[in-house]
C-alpha positions in Angstrom: 16.1 -3.2 22.9 16.7 -0.5 20.3 19.9 -1.0 18.4 21.8 1.8 16.8 20.6 4.7 19.0 22.3 8.0 19.6 23.2 9.6 23.0 21.5 12.8 22.0 18.2 11.0 21.4 17.3 10.8 25.1 17.4 14.7 25.3 15.0 15.3 22.4 11.4 15.7 23.6 8.3 14.3 22.0 7.1 17.8 21.3 10.1 18.4 19.0 9.9 15.0 17.4 8.0 16.0 14.3 10.6 18.6 13.5 13.4 16.0 14.0 11.7 13.4 11.8 11.3 15.9 9.0 14.9 17.3 9.1 17.0 14.1 9.7 18.6 12.6 6.6 17.2 9.3 5.5 17.2 6.7 2.8 14.2 5.3 1.0 14.5 1.6 0.1 10.9 0.7 -0.8 9.5 3.1 -3.4 7.6 1.8 -6.5 8.3 4.7 -8.9 5.0 4.0 -10.8 3.3 4.3 -7.4 4.6 7.9 -7.1 2.5 8.9 -10.2 0.2 11.6 -8.9 -3.3 12.0 -10.5 -2.3 15.4 -11.9 0.7 14.0 -13.7 -1.3 11.0 -14.9 -3.8 13.4 -16.6 -0.9 15.6 -18.0 0.8 12.5 -19.5 -2.5 11.2 -20.8 -3.1 14.5 -22.6 0.5 14.6 -23.9 0.2 11.0 -25.2 -3.4 11.0 -26.3 -4.4 8.3 -23.8 -8.1 8.0 -22.8 -8.7 7.5 -19.1 -11.7 6.0 -17.5 -12.0 8.9 -15.0 -13.5 12.3 -15.8 -10.9 14.4 -13.9 -8.3 14.3 -11.2 -10.8 14.3 -8.4 -12.7 11.4 -9.9 -9.4 9.4 -10.0 -8.6 10.3 -6.4 -12.0 9.2 -5.3 -11.2 5.8 -6.7 -8.4 5.3 -4.2 -10.6 3.4 -1.8 -8.7 0.1 -1.5 -9.8 -2.9 0.5 -6.8 -5.1 -0.2 -3.7 -5.3 -2.3 -5.5 -6.5 -5.4 -8.0 -3.6 -5.4 -5.0 -1.2 -5.3 -3.2 -3.0 -8.1 -6.1 -2.8 -10.4 -6.0 1.1 -10.2 -2.2 1.1 -10.2 -1.8 -0.7 -13.5 -4.5 1.5 -15.1 -2.5 4.6 -14.0 0.7 3.2 -15.6 -1.0 3.1 -19.0 -0.1 6.7 -19.6 3.7 5.9 -19.5 4.8 5.5 -23.1 7.9 7.5 -23.9 11.3 7.9 -22.2 10.4 11.4 -21.2 7.3 10.1 -19.4 9.4 7.9 -17.2 11.9 10.7 -16.6 9.2 13.1 -15.6 7.6 10.6 -13.2 10.9 9.9 -11.4 11.9 13.6 -11.4 8.6 14.5 -9.7 9.3 11.9 -7.0 12.8 13.3 -6.4 11.4 16.7 -5.8 9.2 15.2 -3.0 12.2 13.2 -1.7 14.4 16.2 -1.5 11.7 18.1 0.5 11.6 15.2 2.9 15.4 15.1 3.3 15.8 11.8 1.6 19.5 11.7 0.6 19.5 8.2 -1.0 16.7 6.3 -2.8 16.6 2.8 -4.4 13.7 2.9 -6.9 11.6 -0.2 -7.7 10.2 -0.3 -11.2 8.0 -2.8 -13.0 9.1 -3.2 -16.6 6.7 -6.0 -17.4 3.8 -3.6 -16.8 5.2 -1.5 -19.7 6.7 -4.1 -22.1 3.3 -5.8 -22.2 2.0 -2.6 -23.7 4.6 -2.5 -26.3 7.0 0.0 -24.5 10.6 -1.0 -25.0 12.7 -2.0 -22.0 15.3 0.6 -23.1 12.6 3.4 -23.0 11.8 2.5 -19.4 15.3 2.1 -18.1 16.8 5.1 -19.9 14.1 7.5 -18.7 14.4 6.4 -15.1 18.2 6.2 -15.1 18.5 9.7 -16.5 16.3 11.0 -13.7 18.5 9.2 -11.2 21.6 10.9 -12.6 19.9 14.3 -12.6 18.7 13.7 -9.0 22.3 13.8 -7.9 23.1 16.9 -9.8 19.9 18.8 -8.9 19.0 17.6 -5.4 22.2 15.9 -4.2 20.2 12.6 -3.9 22.1 9.4 -4.8 19.7 7.0 -6.5 19.7 3.5 -8.1 17.2 1.2 -9.8 15.8 -2.2 -8.7 14.0 -4.1 -11.4 11.0 -6.0 -10.0 9.4 -9.1 -11.5 5.6 -9.3 -11.3 4.8 -12.3 -9.2 1.3 -12.8 -10.6 3.0 -13.6 -13.9 5.0 -16.8 -14.7 8.6 -17.3 -14.0 9.1 -17.8 -17.7 7.8 -14.2 -18.2 10.3 -13.1 -15.5 13.2 -14.8 -17.4 12.2 -13.1 -20.6 12.1 -9.8 -18.8 15.6 -10.4 -17.4 17.0 -11.1 -20.8 15.5 -7.9 -22.2 17.1 -6.0 -19.3 20.6 -7.5 -19.6 21.9 -5.0 -22.2 21.2 -2.3 -19.4 22.7 -4.3 -16.6 25.1 -1.4 -15.7 22.0 0.8 -14.9 20.6 -1.7 -12.3 21.7 -2.3 -8.8 19.3 -5.2 -8.0 16.2 -7.3 -8.6 13.0 -7.5 -6.6 9.6 -9.3 -6.6 6.3 -7.5 -6.2 2.6 -7.5 -7.2 -0.1 -9.8 -5.8 1.5 -11.8 -3.0 -1.2 -14.3 -2.0 -1.0 -17.5 -4.1 2.4 -16.5 -5.6 5.0 -17.8 -3.1 8.7 -16.8 -3.6 9.8 -20.3 -4.6 7.8 -19.8 -7.9 10.8 -17.6 -8.9 13.7 -19.7 -7.7 15.4 -20.1 -11.1 15.3 -16.5 -12.2 16.6 -15.3 -8.8 19.5 -17.8 -9.0 20.3 -16.4 -12.4 20.3 -12.8 -11.0 22.6 -13.8 -8.2 25.1 -15.2 -10.8 24.9 -11.8 -12.5 25.9 -10.1 -9.3 22.6 -8.3 -8.8 21.5 -7.5 -5.3 18.3 -9.4 -4.3 15.2 -8.3 -2.5 11.6 -9.5 -2.4 8.2 -8.6 -1.1 7.2 -11.1 1.5 5.0 -11.1 4.6 2.8 -8.1 3.7 -0.4 -10.1 3.3 1.4 -13.4 2.9 2.3 -15.7 5.8 5.7 -15.9 7.6 6.4 -19.0 5.4 6.8 -16.6 2.4 9.5 -14.7 4.3 11.4 -18.0 5.1 11.1 -18.9 1.4 12.4 -15.5 0.3 15.4 -16.0 2.5 16.2 -19.7 1.9 15.0 -20.2 -1.7 15.5 -16.8 -3.3 18.5 -15.9 -1.1 17.4 -12.3 -0.7 19.3 -9.7 1.3 16.3 -7.6 2.3 12.6 -8.4 3.0 10.2 -5.8 1.6 7.4 -5.3 4.1 7.9 -8.4 6.4 5.4 -7.3 9.1 3.8 -10.8 9.3 7.2 -12.0 10.7 5.8 -11.1 14.1 3.6 -14.3 14.0 6.7 -16.5 14.0 9.1 -16.2 17.0 11.8 -18.4 15.3 11.7 -16.2 12.2 11.9 -13.0 14.4 15.0 -14.4 16.1 16.6 -15.2 12.8 15.9 -11.8 11.3 17.3 -10.1 14.4 20.4 -12.3 14.5 21.2 -11.9 10.8 20.3 -8.2 10.8 18.1 -8.8 7.8 16.5 -5.5 6.9 12.7 -5.1 6.6 11.5 -2.2 4.4 8.3 -1.4 6.3 5.6 0.9 4.7 3.2 2.0 7.5 0.7 4.2 5.5 0.6 1.5 2.8 -0.2 -1.1 5.4 -3.0 1.1 6.8 -4.5 1.9 3.3 -4.5 -1.8 2.3 -6.0 -2.9 5.6 -3.0 -4.9 6.8 -3.6 -3.1 10.2 -6.9 -1.5 11.3 -5.2 1.7 12.3 -1.7 3.1 12.7 -1.8 2.7 16.5 -2.0 -1.1 15.9 1.1 -1.2 13.6 3.8 -3.5 14.9 6.8 -1.3 13.7 7.7 -0.3 17.3 7.6 -3.9 18.4 9.8 -5.0 15.5 12.4 -2.3 16.4 12.2 -3.1 20.2 12.8 -6.8 19.4 16.0 -5.9 17.7 14.9 -6.2 14.1 16.5 -3.9 11.4 13.3 -2.2 10.3 13.1 0.9 8.1 10.3 3.3 7.1 9.4 3.8 3.5 6.5 5.1 1.4 5.8 2.2 -1.0 3.3 3.9 -3.4 2.9 7.4 -2.0 0.6 8.8 -4.6 -1.9 6.1 -3.8 -1.4 5.6 -0.1 -1.6 9.2 1.2 2.0 10.1 2.1 5.6 10.3 1.2 8.5 9.6 3.6 7.9 12.4 6.2 4.2 11.7 6.2 5.0 8.0 7.1 7.4 9.0 9.8 5.3 11.7 11.5 2.0 9.9 11.4 3.4 6.6 12.5 5.4 8.1 15.4 2.3 10.1 16.5 0.2 7.0 16.5 2.6 4.6 18.1 4.4 6.8 20.7 7.8 6.0 19.3 10.6 8.4 20.4 13.8 10.0 19.1 15.8 6.8 19.8 13.5 4.9 17.4 13.9 7.7 14.9 17.7 7.4 14.9 17.5 3.7 14.6 15.2 3.8 11.6 17.3 6.4 9.8 20.6 4.6 10.5 19.1 1.3 9.5 18.0 2.8 6.2 21.6 3.7 5.4 23.1 0.4 6.6 20.6 -1.7 4.7 21.1 0.2 1.4 23.1 -1.0 -1.5 25.6 1.8 -1.5 29.3 1.3 -0.7 30.7 1.4 2.8 32.3 4.8 2.4 28.9 6.4 1.4 27.2 4.6 4.3 29.8 6.1 6.7 29.2 9.6 5.2 25.5 9.4 5.6 25.6 8.0 9.1 28.0 10.9 10.0 25.5 13.4 8.7 22.8 11.7 10.7 24.9 11.8 13.9 25.6 15.5 13.2 21.9 16.2 12.8 21.1 14.6 16.2 23.9 16.4 17.9 22.8 19.7 16.5 19.2 19.1 17.3 20.1 18.3 20.9 22.2 21.5 21.2 19.4 23.5 19.7 17.0 22.2 22.2 19.2 23.1 25.1 19.8 26.7 24.1 
């Protein structure tokens, strides 16, 4: 049962699928902007800011990207973020991502960022948010990409730290669309952050949280019932709980799935084993996203093309994933309708092109 399909999808062959996946408009709802920091830019910013790195060169850093689990990735991830010190650094990082997003026909992006990673190093909250927000504004002007920011709390830290982080961010509330929860999942259940999420809800911020990547289905239940989130980031472990699967399908709760990330962090042994197709066929509102693309070997189109090749998904799945990304986004209804109309037009045109 694939929800949200398009009549033209049945006429689009598997051979033409990679072209369709690359050209169709899509939204990215699970991108850690610090995780888009490519080794070349890390070294350029390190030189600009006089930061010493533990790696001799770009290739040495790339060779270190051999992760066995989430924590081994996070260790490198936080080291890479050490080069981000000034507003221009955050602007340059996000701007580089938007170039890639535009190439992949991403028309809307909701960027996660981790301010605690930076404020702990003495970087001011304003420096972080102003740099990222300015890049989002320019993304619309330069690439036609609408973009917004989701501040994520680091779950390996305390809730008290998260509350302090929130207070630091409140002067810039108008530049944030939502709040998230990321970093090491195991041993840091969602209920650890019940008070700060309740406060964010009172402030009118949209709520999301990582759950069910490495953590059990119980973490997804807690994210929904305790934190009251609107979207689940990752959520692939939901497959182990039939009652949870039914709830997610009935409530149309979006899952922001990141296939190449799941592969790189050994959540699945290979892409062919990924459960994304099963999630979609069971009626869940799944989406495809790149997570930390500089570290996990692929931006949006890489995730789409490689996952479809490995799982045998077809054009109907492609339409569903793209439409879900717009419907699950935090844009207004008018913008959603506009994006879905452009997606429909893309499929109609693609069908016609295939016939001629």
